C-alpha positions as CSV (number, residue, x, y, z in Angstrom):
1,M,0.0,0.0,0.0
2,A,2.9,2.4,0.8
3,I,4.2,1.9,-2.8
4,L,0.8,2.6,-4.4
5,S,0.5,5.7,-2.3
6,K,3.9,7.0,-3.5
7,I,2.8,6.3,-7.1
8,R,-0.4,8.3,-6.6
9,E,1.5,11.2,-5.1
10,R,3.8,11.3,-8.1
11,S,1.3,10.5,-10.8
12,M,1.4,14.0,-12.4
13,F,5.2,13.8,-12.5
14,L,5.1,10.5,-14.3
15,I,2.5,11.9,-16.8
16,I,4.8,14.8,-17.6
17,I,7.8,12.5,-18.1
18,I,5.9,10.1,-20.4
19,G,4.4,13.1,-22.3
20,L,7.9,14.6,-22.9
21,A,9.1,11.2,-24.2
22,L,6.2,10.8,-26.6
23,F,6.6,14.4,-27.8
24,A,10.3,13.7,-28.5
25,F,9.2,10.5,-30.4
26,V,6.8,12.5,-32.6
27,L,9.6,14.9,-33.5
28,D,12.2,12.1,-34.1
29,P,11.2,8.5,-33.4
30,S,14.9,7.5,-32.9
31,T,15.1,9.6,-29.8
32,L,12.7,7.5,-27.8
33,G,15.3,4.8,-27.3
34,D,17.9,7.3,-26.3
35,F,15.4,9.0,-23.9
36,F,15.0,5.9,-21.9
37,N,18.4,4.4,-22.6
38,S,21.1,7.1,-22.4
39,S,23.8,4.5,-21.9
40,K,23.7,3.5,-25.6
41,V,24.5,-0.1,-24.8
42,N,25.0,-0.9,-28.5
43,E,27.8,1.6,-28.9
44,V,31.3,1.7,-27.6
45,G,31.8,5.3,-28.6
46,E,31.5,8.2,-31.1
47,V,33.9,10.1,-33.3
48,N,32.6,13.5,-34.5
49,G,29.0,12.2,-34.2
50,E,29.6,8.9,-36.0
51,A,28.8,6.0,-33.7
52,I,31.2,3.1,-33.2
53,S,28.9,0.1,-32.7
54,T,29.6,-2.7,-30.3
55,Q,29.4,-5.1,-33.3
56,E,31.9,-3.2,-35.3
57,F,34.3,-3.0,-32.4
58,A,33.8,-6.7,-31.5
59,Q,34.5,-7.8,-35.1
60,A,37.7,-5.7,-35.3
61,L,38.7,-7.0,-31.9
62,D,38.2,-10.6,-32.9
63,Q,40.2,-10.1,-36.2
64,Y,43.0,-8.4,-34.3
65,K,43.3,-11.2,-31.8
66,Q,43.4,-13.8,-34.5
67,Q,46.2,-12.0,-36.3
68,S,48.1,-11.5,-33.0
69,G,47.6,-15.0,-31.7
70,S,48.3,-15.3,-28.0
71,K,50.8,-12.4,-27.9
72,V,48.4,-9.8,-26.6
73,S,46.0,-9.6,-23.7
74,E,42.4,-8.6,-24.0
75,M,43.0,-5.1,-22.8
76,Q,46.0,-4.6,-25.1
77,A,43.9,-5.8,-28.0
78,A,41.0,-3.5,-27.0
79,K,43.3,-0.5,-26.8
80,A,45.0,-1.2,-30.1
81,V,41.7,-1.8,-31.9
82,W,40.2,1.4,-30.4
83,S,43.2,3.4,-31.6
84,N,43.0,1.9,-35.1
85,I,39.2,2.6,-35.4
86,L,39.7,6.2,-34.2
87,R,42.5,6.8,-36.6
88,K,40.6,5.4,-39.5
89,K,37.4,7.4,-38.8
90,I,39.3,10.6,-38.1
91,Y,41.2,10.5,-41.3
92,K,38.1,9.5,-43.3
93,N,36.3,12.4,-41.8
94,Q,39.1,14.8,-42.8
95,L,39.1,13.5,-46.4
96,N,35.3,13.7,-46.7
97,E,35.4,17.4,-45.5
98,A,38.1,18.0,-48.2
99,G,36.0,16.2,-50.8
100,I,38.7,13.5,-51.4
101,T,37.8,9.9,-51.9
102,I,40.0,6.8,-52.1
103,G,38.4,4.6,-54.7
104,E,38.7,1.0,-55.7
105,Q,41.0,1.8,-58.5
106,D,43.4,3.6,-56.1
107,V,43.5,0.5,-53.9
108,W,43.9,-1.8,-57.0
109,N,46.9,0.3,-58.2
110,E,48.5,0.0,-54.8
111,V,48.0,-3.8,-54.8
112,I,49.4,-4.5,-58.3
113,N,52.4,-2.3,-57.7
114,T,53.4,-4.1,-54.5
115,S,56.7,-5.9,-55.0
116,S,55.4,-9.2,-53.4
117,V,52.6,-9.3,-56.0
118,Q,54.8,-8.2,-58.9
119,N,57.5,-10.8,-58.1
120,N,55.1,-13.7,-57.4
121,P,55.7,-16.3,-60.1
122,Q,52.0,-17.2,-59.9
123,F,51.0,-13.9,-61.4
124,Q,53.7,-13.8,-64.1
125,N,53.5,-14.7,-67.8
126,E,55.9,-17.0,-69.7
127,A,58.4,-14.1,-70.1
128,G,58.5,-13.6,-66.3
129,L,56.6,-10.3,-66.4
130,F,53.7,-9.4,-64.1
131,D,50.3,-10.2,-65.7
132,E,47.4,-8.3,-64.2
133,L,44.8,-10.7,-65.7
134,K,46.4,-13.6,-63.9
135,L,46.0,-11.9,-60.6
136,K,42.4,-11.0,-61.4
137,Q,41.6,-14.6,-62.3
138,F,43.4,-15.9,-59.2
139,L,41.3,-13.5,-57.0
140,A,38.1,-14.6,-58.7
141,D,38.8,-18.2,-58.2
142,T,39.9,-17.6,-54.6
143,K,36.7,-15.7,-53.8
144,E,34.6,-18.6,-55.2
145,N,36.5,-21.6,-53.8
146,N,38.8,-20.6,-50.9
147,K,37.1,-18.6,-48.2
148,E,40.1,-18.5,-45.8
149,M,42.5,-17.2,-48.5
150,W,39.9,-14.7,-49.7
151,S,39.5,-13.4,-46.2
152,A,43.2,-12.9,-46.0
153,W,43.2,-11.0,-49.3
154,S,40.2,-8.9,-48.3
155,N,41.9,-7.9,-45.0
156,Y,45.1,-7.1,-47.0
157,M,43.2,-4.8,-49.4
158,N,41.3,-3.1,-46.6
159,Q,44.6,-2.4,-44.9
160,I,45.9,-0.9,-48.1
161,K,42.9,1.3,-48.4
162,D,43.3,2.5,-44.8
163,N,47.0,3.2,-45.4
164,A,46.2,5.0,-48.6
165,E,43.7,7.3,-46.8
166,T,46.2,8.1,-44.1
167,N,49.1,8.7,-46.6
168,T,46.9,10.8,-48.9
169,Y,45.8,13.2,-46.1
170,N,49.4,13.4,-44.7
171,K,50.8,14.2,-48.1
172,L,48.2,16.9,-48.7
173,V,48.9,18.6,-45.3
174,T,52.7,18.3,-45.4
175,A,52.7,19.7,-48.9
176,G,52.0,23.0,-47.3
177,L,54.5,22.7,-44.5
178,G,57.5,24.2,-46.2
179,A,59.8,26.9,-45.0
180,S,61.1,30.2,-46.4
181,L,64.7,31.3,-46.8
182,K,64.0,34.0,-44.2
183,E,63.0,31.3,-41.7
184,G,66.3,29.6,-42.5
185,E,68.2,32.8,-41.9
186,T,66.4,33.5,-38.6
187,E,67.1,29.9,-37.3
188,Y,70.7,30.3,-38.2
189,L,70.9,33.6,-36.3
190,I,69.1,32.2,-33.3
191,E,71.3,29.2,-33.0
192,N,74.6,30.9,-33.6
193,T,74.4,34.4,-32.1
194,K,76.6,34.4,-29.0
195,L,75.6,36.4,-25.9
196,S,78.0,37.5,-23.1
197,G,77.2,39.5,-20.0
198,Q,76.8,39.5,-16.2
199,F,74.0,38.6,-13.9
200,V,72.9,38.4,-10.3
201,Y,70.9,35.4,-9.3
202,V,68.8,34.7,-6.1
203,P,67.4,31.2,-6.1
204,Y,63.9,30.4,-4.9
205,S,65.5,28.0,-2.4
206,S,67.0,31.0,-0.5
207,V,63.5,31.7,0.8
208,A,62.2,29.2,3.4
209,D,58.8,27.6,2.5
210,S,57.6,28.5,6.0
211,L,57.8,32.2,5.1
212,V,55.2,31.7,2.3
213,R,51.6,31.1,3.1
214,L,49.6,29.1,0.6
215,K,45.8,28.8,0.7
216,K,43.7,25.9,-0.5
217,S,41.6,28.4,-2.5
218,E,44.7,29.6,-4.4
219,V,45.4,26.0,-5.4
220,A,41.8,25.7,-6.6
221,S,42.0,28.9,-8.5
222,Y,45.2,27.8,-10.3
223,I,43.6,24.5,-11.3
224,K,40.6,26.3,-12.6
225,D,42.7,28.8,-14.6
226,N,44.7,26.0,-16.1
227,E,42.0,23.4,-16.7
228,N,43.7,21.8,-19.7
229,K,46.7,20.8,-17.6
230,F,44.5,19.2,-14.9
231,Q,42.0,17.1,-16.8
232,V,42.1,13.5,-15.6
233,E,40.5,10.2,-16.4
234,A,38.6,8.3,-13.8
235,T,41.0,6.5,-11.4
236,R,41.1,4.4,-8.3
237,D,43.7,4.0,-5.6
238,L,43.9,0.7,-3.8
239,S,45.7,-0.7,-0.8
240,Y,46.2,-4.5,-0.6
241,V,47.8,-7.3,1.3
242,K,49.0,-10.3,-0.6
243,F,49.0,-13.8,1.0
244,D,51.4,-16.0,-1.0
245,I,50.5,-19.6,-0.6
246,T,53.9,-21.3,-0.3
247,A,54.8,-24.8,0.6
248,T,56.2,-25.4,4.1
249,S,59.3,-27.4,4.8
250,E,57.0,-30.3,5.8
251,D,55.3,-30.1,2.4
252,E,58.6,-30.2,0.6
253,D,59.8,-33.2,2.5
254,A,56.7,-35.1,1.7
255,I,56.9,-34.3,-2.1
256,K,60.6,-35.2,-2.2
257,Q,59.9,-38.6,-0.6
258,N,57.1,-39.4,-3.0
259,V,59.4,-38.7,-5.9
260,A,62.2,-40.8,-4.4
261,N,59.8,-43.7,-4.1
262,L,59.2,-43.7,-7.9
263,I,62.8,-44.7,-8.7
264,E,62.1,-48.3,-7.7
265,N,58.3,-48.3,-7.4
266,G,56.2,-46.6,-10.1
267,V,52.6,-47.3,-11.2
268,D,51.7,-49.1,-14.4
269,R,48.5,-48.9,-16.4
270,N,46.9,-52.0,-14.9
271,D,47.9,-51.4,-11.3
272,D,49.0,-55.0,-11.1
273,A,52.7,-54.5,-11.0
274,T,55.2,-51.8,-10.0
275,I,57.7,-50.6,-12.6
276,G,60.1,-48.0,-11.2
277,F,61.6,-45.2,-13.2
278,K,65.0,-47.0,-13.0
279,N,63.6,-50.0,-15.0
280,T,61.1,-48.5,-17.4
281,S,61.8,-47.9,-21.0
282,D,58.4,-46.2,-21.9
283,Y,59.2,-42.8,-20.3
284,K,56.2,-41.0,-21.8
285,E,53.8,-43.5,-20.3
286,F,55.6,-43.5,-17.0
287,L,55.4,-39.7,-16.7
288,A,51.7,-39.8,-17.6
289,E,50.8,-42.7,-15.2
290,N,52.7,-41.2,-12.3
291,G,51.4,-37.7,-12.7
292,S,54.6,-35.8,-13.7
293,D,54.2,-32.0,-13.7
294,I,56.7,-31.6,-16.6
295,N,56.5,-33.0,-20.1
296,L,59.0,-35.5,-21.5
297,D,61.8,-33.7,-23.2
298,L,64.3,-35.9,-25.0
299,G,66.2,-33.0,-26.7
300,Y,70.0,-33.0,-26.2
301,K,71.3,-31.4,-23.0
302,F,74.6,-29.6,-22.6
303,N,76.3,-29.4,-19.2
304,A,75.5,-25.7,-18.9
305,S,71.8,-26.2,-19.5
306,I,71.4,-28.5,-16.5
307,N,71.0,-27.5,-12.8
308,Q,74.6,-26.8,-11.9
309,T,74.3,-28.4,-8.4
310,I,74.0,-31.8,-10.1
311,A,75.2,-31.3,-13.7
312,N,78.8,-32.6,-13.1
313,E,77.4,-35.7,-11.3
314,I,75.0,-36.4,-14.2
315,F,77.6,-35.9,-16.9
316,A,80.0,-38.3,-15.1
317,G,77.3,-41.0,-15.4
318,N,76.5,-43.6,-18.0
319,K,73.4,-44.6,-20.0
320,G,70.7,-45.9,-17.7
321,D,71.9,-44.1,-14.5
322,V,69.2,-42.3,-12.4
323,F,69.9,-39.2,-10.4
324,G,67.9,-37.4,-7.8
325,P,65.6,-36.4,-6.3
326,Y,67.0,-32.9,-6.7
327,K,65.4,-29.5,-6.4
328,D,65.2,-27.4,-9.6
329,Q,63.1,-24.4,-10.5
330,G,60.3,-25.2,-8.1
331,F,60.2,-28.9,-8.8
332,F,61.7,-32.1,-7.3
333,K,63.1,-34.1,-10.1
334,I,64.6,-37.4,-11.0
335,S,66.6,-37.8,-14.3
336,K,67.7,-40.8,-16.2
337,I,70.4,-40.8,-18.9
338,T,68.9,-42.3,-22.1
339,E,71.7,-41.4,-24.6
340,V,75.3,-40.2,-24.7
341,T,76.8,-38.6,-27.8
342,K,78.9,-35.7,-29.2
343,M,77.6,-32.5,-30.7
344,P,78.8,-28.9,-31.4
345,D,77.7,-26.2,-29.0
346,S,77.0,-23.7,-31.7
347,V,76.3,-23.7,-35.5
348,K,76.5,-21.1,-38.2
349,A,73.8,-21.5,-40.8
350,S,71.8,-19.7,-43.6
351,H,68.2,-20.2,-44.6
352,I,65.5,-19.1,-47.0
353,L,62.1,-18.9,-45.4
354,I,59.0,-19.6,-47.5
355,P,55.9,-18.8,-45.4
356,F,52.3,-19.7,-46.2
357,I,48.8,-18.6,-45.1
358,G,48.4,-19.5,-41.5
359,S,52.1,-19.8,-40.6
360,Q,53.4,-17.7,-37.7
361,R,54.4,-14.1,-38.4
362,A,53.3,-14.5,-42.1
363,A,52.8,-11.0,-43.6
364,Q,49.3,-10.0,-44.7
365,N,50.3,-10.1,-48.3
366,V,51.3,-13.8,-48.1
367,T,48.7,-15.6,-50.2
368,R,50.3,-19.0,-51.1
369,T,48.9,-22.2,-49.6
370,K,51.0,-24.7,-47.6
371,E,51.2,-27.0,-50.7
372,Q,52.4,-24.1,-52.8
373,A,55.0,-23.1,-50.2
374,E,56.4,-26.7,-50.0
375,K,56.5,-26.9,-53.8
376,L,58.4,-23.6,-54.0
377,A,60.8,-24.7,-51.3
378,D,61.5,-28.0,-53.2
379,S,62.3,-25.9,-56.3
380,V,64.7,-23.7,-54.4
381,L,66.4,-26.7,-52.9
382,T,66.9,-28.2,-56.3
383,V,68.4,-24.9,-57.6
384,V,70.8,-24.4,-54.6
385,K,72.0,-28.0,-54.7
386,R,72.8,-27.7,-58.4
387,S,74.4,-24.3,-58.0
388,R,75.3,-23.4,-54.3
389,S,76.4,-19.9,-55.4
390,K,72.8,-18.9,-56.0
391,F,71.8,-19.4,-52.3
392,A,72.5,-15.8,-51.3
393,A,70.7,-14.2,-54.3
394,L,67.6,-16.4,-53.7
395,A,67.6,-15.5,-50.0
396,K,67.5,-11.8,-50.9
397,T,64.6,-12.1,-53.3
398,L,62.5,-15.0,-51.8
399,S,63.1,-15.2,-48.0
400,S,60.4,-13.6,-45.8
401,D,63.0,-13.2,-43.1
402,L,64.1,-9.8,-44.2
403,G,66.9,-9.5,-41.6
404,S,68.8,-12.6,-42.7
405,G,67.6,-12.3,-46.3
406,A,69.4,-9.0,-46.7
407,K,72.6,-10.9,-45.7
408,G,72.1,-13.7,-48.2
409,G,70.2,-15.8,-45.6
410,D,73.1,-15.7,-43.1
411,L,71.9,-16.3,-39.5
412,D,75.3,-16.1,-38.0
413,W,76.3,-18.3,-35.0
414,F,73.5,-19.6,-32.7
415,N,73.4,-22.1,-29.9
416,Y,71.2,-25.3,-29.5
417,N,68.3,-23.7,-27.6
418,S,67.9,-20.5,-29.7
419,M,66.0,-22.1,-32.6
420,T,62.7,-23.8,-33.1
421,P,63.1,-27.7,-32.6
422,A,62.9,-28.9,-36.2
423,F,65.3,-26.1,-37.4
424,R,67.6,-26.8,-34.4
425,D,67.7,-30.6,-34.9
426,Y,68.7,-30.3,-38.6
427,S,71.4,-27.7,-37.9
428,F,73.1,-29.5,-35.1
429,T,72.8,-33.1,-36.4
430,N,74.1,-32.4,-39.9
431,K,77.7,-31.8,-41.1
432,K,79.1,-28.6,-42.6
433,G,77.8,-28.0,-46.1
434,S,74.6,-29.9,-45.7
435,V,71.5,-28.4,-47.4
436,G,67.9,-29.5,-46.7
437,I,64.3,-28.5,-46.0
438,V,62.5,-28.5,-42.7
439,E,59.0,-27.3,-41.8
440,T,58.5,-25.2,-38.7
441,P,55.5,-23.1,-37.5
442,F,57.0,-20.2,-39.5
443,G,56.9,-22.0,-42.9
444,Y,59.4,-24.0,-44.9
445,H,63.1,-23.4,-44.5
446,V,65.8,-24.2,-47.0
447,I,68.8,-24.6,-44.6
448,R,72.5,-24.7,-45.3
449,V,74.9,-25.6,-42.5
450,D,77.9,-23.2,-42.9
451,A,80.1,-24.1,-39.9
452,T,80.2,-25.9,-36.5
453,R,82.4,-25.5,-33.4
454,N,83.2,-26.8,-29.9
455,N,82.2,-30.5,-30.3
456,Q,81.4,-31.9,-26.9
457,T,79.5,-34.5,-24.9
458,V,75.8,-34.1,-24.8
459,L,73.1,-36.2,-23.1
460,K,69.4,-37.1,-23.6
461,L,67.7,-37.2,-20.2
462,A,64.2,-38.5,-19.3
463,T,63.1,-36.4,-16.3
464,F,60.2,-36.8,-14.0
465,G,59.2,-33.7,-12.1
466,S,56.8,-33.0,-9.2
467,K,55.9,-29.4,-8.6
468,I,56.6,-28.1,-5.1
469,V,53.1,-27.0,-4.0
470,P,51.5,-26.4,-0.7
471,S,49.4,-29.1,0.9
472,E,45.6,-28.7,1.4
473,A,46.3,-28.0,5.1
474,T,48.8,-25.2,4.2
475,E,46.4,-23.6,1.7
476,S,43.6,-23.7,4.2
477,D,45.7,-21.9,6.7
478,F,46.5,-19.1,4.3
479,F,42.8,-18.9,3.3
480,Q,41.9,-18.4,7.0
481,K,44.5,-15.7,7.4
482,A,43.1,-13.8,4.3
483,E,39.5,-14.1,5.6
484,Q,40.4,-12.9,9.0
485,F,42.2,-9.9,7.6
486,A,39.3,-9.1,5.3
487,L,37.0,-9.2,8.3
488,A,39.3,-6.9,10.2
489,V,39.4,-4.4,7.3
490,S,35.6,-4.0,7.5
491,K,36.0,-2.6,11.0
492,T,38.7,0.0,10.5
493,D,39.9,2.9,8.4
494,D,43.5,2.6,9.5
495,Y,44.7,-0.1,7.1
496,N,48.4,0.7,7.8
497,E,48.0,0.1,11.5
498,L,46.0,-3.1,10.9
499,A,48.6,-4.5,8.6
500,K,51.4,-3.6,11.0
501,E,49.6,-5.3,13.9
502,N,49.4,-8.5,11.9
503,N,53.0,-8.2,10.6
504,Y,51.7,-7.9,7.0
505,T,53.1,-5.7,4.2
506,L,50.5,-3.2,2.9
507,K,51.1,-2.2,-0.7
508,S,49.5,0.5,-2.8
509,A,48.3,0.7,-6.4
510,V,47.8,4.4,-7.2
511,G,46.0,5.8,-10.3
512,L,44.5,2.7,-11.8
513,K,42.4,3.5,-14.9
514,V,39.3,1.7,-16.0
515,L,40.9,-0.2,-18.8
516,D,44.1,-1.1,-17.0
517,E,44.9,-4.7,-16.4
518,N,48.2,-4.6,-14.5
519,V,48.1,-3.9,-10.7
520,P,51.6,-2.8,-9.4
521,G,53.0,-5.7,-7.5
522,L,50.5,-8.2,-8.7
523,G,50.8,-8.2,-12.5
524,N,47.9,-8.8,-14.9
525,E,44.9,-8.9,-12.6
526,R,42.1,-7.4,-14.6
527,Q,39.5,-8.8,-12.2
528,I,40.8,-6.5,-9.5
529,V,40.7,-3.4,-11.7
530,S,37.2,-4.2,-12.9
531,W,35.9,-4.7,-9.3
532,A,37.4,-1.3,-8.3
533,F,35.3,0.5,-11.0
534,K,32.1,-1.3,-10.3
535,G,29.2,1.0,-9.3
536,D,29.2,-0.2,-5.7
537,S,32.9,0.0,-5.2
538,D,33.1,3.3,-3.4
539,K,35.9,4.4,-1.1
540,G,36.3,1.9,1.7
541,A,35.0,-1.0,-0.4
542,F,37.0,-4.2,0.1
543,N,37.2,-7.7,-1.4
544,R,39.2,-10.9,-1.2
545,F,40.5,-12.3,-4.5
546,D,41.7,-15.8,-5.2
547,L,44.8,-15.5,-7.5
548,E,47.1,-18.1,-8.8
549,G,49.2,-19.1,-5.8
550,S,47.9,-16.4,-3.5
551,Y,45.1,-14.6,-1.9
552,V,44.7,-10.8,-2.0
553,V,42.6,-8.6,0.2
554,A,42.2,-5.2,-1.5
555,V,40.4,-2.0,-0.4
556,V,39.5,1.1,-2.4
557,T,41.3,4.0,-0.7
558,S,40.5,6.8,-3.2
559,K,38.0,7.3,-6.0
560,T,38.6,10.0,-8.7
561,E,36.0,10.7,-11.3
562,K,36.7,11.9,-14.8
563,G,37.1,15.6,-15.1
564,L,39.0,18.3,-13.3
565,M,41.6,17.0,-10.8
566,S,40.8,17.6,-7.2
567,V,42.8,20.0,-5.0
568,E,44.0,17.1,-2.9
569,K,45.3,15.2,-6.0
570,A,46.8,18.3,-7.7
571,I,48.5,20.0,-4.7
572,S,51.8,18.2,-5.1
573,R,52.0,19.6,-8.6
574,V,50.7,23.0,-7.9
575,R,52.3,23.8,-4.6
576,P,55.9,24.2,-6.0
577,I,54.6,26.5,-8.7
578,L,52.7,28.8,-6.4
579,L,55.4,28.8,-3.8
580,N,57.9,29.9,-6.4
581,E,55.5,32.6,-7.7
582,K,55.1,34.0,-4.2
583,K,58.9,33.7,-3.5
584,A,59.6,35.5,-6.8
585,V,57.6,38.5,-5.5
586,L,59.6,38.6,-2.2
587,I,62.9,38.3,-4.0
588,A,62.1,40.8,-6.8
589,D,61.5,43.6,-4.3
590,K,65.1,43.2,-3.1
591,L,66.6,42.7,-6.6
592,K,66.6,46.3,-7.7
593,G,69.4,48.8,-8.1
594,S,71.4,51.0,-10.5
595,S,74.2,48.4,-10.9
596,L,74.7,44.7,-10.6
597,Q,77.3,45.3,-7.9
598,D,74.8,47.2,-5.7
599,I,72.1,44.6,-6.3
600,A,74.6,41.7,-5.4
601,K,75.8,43.5,-2.2
602,A,72.2,44.1,-1.1
603,N,71.4,40.4,-1.5
604,N,74.6,39.1,0.0
605,T,75.6,37.4,-3.3
606,T,78.0,37.9,-6.1
607,V,78.0,39.0,-9.8
608,R,78.3,36.1,-12.1
609,S,79.4,35.9,-15.8
610,A,77.6,34.4,-18.8
611,N,79.9,33.8,-21.7
612,N,78.9,32.8,-25.2
613,V,75.4,31.5,-24.4
614,N,72.7,31.3,-27.1
615,L,69.1,30.4,-27.4
616,K,69.9,26.8,-28.5
617,N,72.0,26.3,-25.4
618,S,70.4,28.4,-22.7
619,S,72.3,27.0,-19.8
620,L,73.9,29.6,-17.4
621,S,77.0,28.5,-15.6
622,G,76.3,27.5,-12.0
623,V,72.6,27.8,-12.5
624,G,71.3,25.5,-15.2
625,A,68.9,25.9,-18.1
626,E,67.2,29.4,-18.0
627,P,65.5,29.9,-21.4
628,K,63.5,33.0,-20.2
629,V,66.6,34.8,-19.1
630,V,68.7,34.0,-22.2
631,G,65.7,34.9,-24.3
632,A,65.5,38.3,-22.6
633,M,69.3,38.8,-23.2
634,Y,68.8,38.1,-26.9
635,S,66.7,41.2,-27.4
636,A,68.2,43.4,-24.6
637,E,70.1,46.7,-25.1
638,L,73.8,46.6,-24.5
639,D,75.1,47.7,-21.1
640,K,71.6,48.3,-19.7
641,V,70.6,46.9,-16.2
642,Y,67.6,44.7,-16.3
643,T,66.2,43.8,-12.9
644,S,63.7,41.3,-11.3
645,L,63.4,38.9,-14.2
646,V,61.6,35.8,-13.0
647,G,63.3,32.6,-14.2
648,S,62.9,28.8,-13.8
649,R,65.1,28.5,-10.7
650,G,65.1,32.0,-9.2
651,V,65.0,35.7,-10.0
652,F,67.6,37.5,-12.0
653,S,69.1,40.9,-12.8
654,F,71.5,41.1,-15.8
655,V,73.5,43.3,-18.1
656,L,74.3,42.3,-21.7
657,N,77.8,43.3,-22.5
658,K,78.3,41.7,-25.9
659,R,76.1,40.3,-28.8
660,E,78.3,38.5,-31.4
661,L,76.4,37.8,-34.6
662,P,77.6,34.9,-36.7
663,T,79.2,35.3,-40.1
664,A,76.5,35.7,-42.8
665,L,76.1,32.8,-45.2
666,P,75.8,33.2,-49.0
667,N,72.4,31.6,-48.7
668,Y,70.3,29.8,-46.1
669,E,68.9,26.9,-48.3
670,A,70.3,24.2,-46.0
671,N,68.6,25.7,-43.0
672,R,65.4,26.1,-44.9
673,R,65.5,22.5,-46.0
674,R,66.1,21.3,-42.5
675,I,63.1,23.2,-41.1
676,S,60.9,22.0,-44.0
677,S,62.0,18.4,-43.5
678,T,61.3,18.5,-39.8
679,R,57.8,19.9,-40.4
680,K,57.0,17.3,-43.0
681,G,58.1,14.6,-40.6
682,M,55.6,15.6,-38.0
683,T,52.7,13.5,-39.3
684,S,52.2,11.8,-35.9
685,K,51.8,15.2,-34.2
686,I,49.5,16.3,-37.0
687,Y,47.3,13.3,-36.2
688,E,47.4,14.0,-32.5
689,A,46.3,17.6,-33.1
690,I,43.4,16.4,-35.2
691,K,42.4,13.8,-32.6
692,N,42.5,16.4,-29.8
693,A,40.3,18.7,-31.9
694,S,37.8,15.9,-32.7
695,D,34.8,15.1,-30.6
696,V,35.6,11.6,-29.2
697,E,33.3,9.8,-26.8
698,D,34.8,6.6,-25.3
699,N,32.4,4.2,-23.7
700,R,34.6,1.1,-23.8
701,A,34.4,0.8,-20.0
702,N,30.8,-0.3,-20.4
703,M,32.0,-3.5,-22.1
704,Y,34.6,-4.4,-19.5
705,V,33.2,-3.2,-16.2
706,S,30.0,-4.9,-14.9
707,N,27.9,-2.6,-12.7
């Protein structure tokens, strides 16, 4: 009844609201949804009024992650995709306003003039020349019969279009960013005019901070007058205690004993017999059946690659010997020698890399299938076996490894563990001069072994490992500690004292942003950042998090909304500025007189010399960089006393005694070209300026923070 009563009381208010909404709908039906749903859940942002839909962003994000594999995190991908979409829409908007369109023919011309297309034998005629009709026929067939390859080509051409739009705009802008000969002359004079004189300097540090009063209202006024410098994103400050769940000495002893028991008594598949590690020959099955925490690795091992506390003992053993248990990198291990042989510790080799669609790090313009890549590699192998002198030339023209390709395929010297397994095994098990083909995740390699050195004993080891982890009892104990601390946090505001009482280390994470994923001291813990920005996570909110190998109890200690920085947050930046301004007034009153000697005497200091300074190097001896002071000297009258000039480090009075102009040049073309070149190379700053002038609304947080 109480609820119905409230509705009756506010009935007129509801009628007015609904009436306004319907009136808006009559004027523009599309506004009704916005009226009741201002969050625009189907958009992640806007650029100059153009919406970026959730679907558009999600598709671009998915494509970016597919291209990047597992190399980037979700937030890294989201930031990169947002940046790419912004750039694309901003440049397109600029071109539209200028009436310029990048058409299909422009994109096609870029494609057919790309060296990788021009030099692809698949698109060449009998004379070895590029045939545009062959490329068109290939693309038509691909679109019809090979969706995966057509998708790769479509992405490639879209990228070319985006690049063409960017480059076209930049060229149009930079075409007008030249420089005149007069600018070249002015720059020459500024950089080479030498100034000499004397000055008196009283540093701000000579006035104690206690002599200057600073009001909170003055800080607030400074922030308001300099709003552009104090705009901030929404941030959160956290304090947290981390409870690392580590194994006790009792846990370690138990694990070590269990591993030791496996030497003589393992478990077989049928549980009707015990076959110890010492007697087994099926190491893969033994590791699987006995729950090894490391995979079987039968690659060759050098002495230096084994735990040095046991390496010499193992290398003194024979085939079949078992060693351990020994502690190594968080595991208790037992190892058995399965092979003893000789091998070089480093190899010098060259290769020609032929990638295909789907191979790792393949460029977007790679369009050959795996079968085509293998066929091309076989052809290259035939050629280099018949004429080894052609290897370097083919590497330069065919290899996708541009670094080694430029050196004729030369990879220089490398050790056993620096290459992917198939490449490594061929290089280290074949003699100097051997040439062959191996397939790796990067494509097909035509390899030539150029030299080997330092032949030595190597071993193959079968190793069982059990990770050193805390027992259930130990983990339960840490859980209880975290829970008890979280309960105590709810009853106090003095987290430092609480942590100190419990002998815990309280750490801080300051200035976390809504799309951050790294928490200082914890690493990538997106869940904590997301929680800190949830609607109910106000100052004082706390939570316990279960992380990998630890518990964390975190509390929100500060909450800053997007907009103008608060006085409390800005005071550390503003205070030194305002203090120096007030000190400058106090000092300036004392820094007046008819001569520098009188001024120096009145301020209990000395007259200093400034010799051959210029605007390019504005450092004063014994003071540091003072561009304002040197700038004033540049235009000052000779032998005139200038007083109370406020600088970066203090207040100055000076006299300019000498202005030495540089020798005039016959012309200033070199200076003009340098200025022009610098301006034309500022395309990134041009973009940043356009972006800052654009109306950008970023709502990505709605996708990644649940309220």
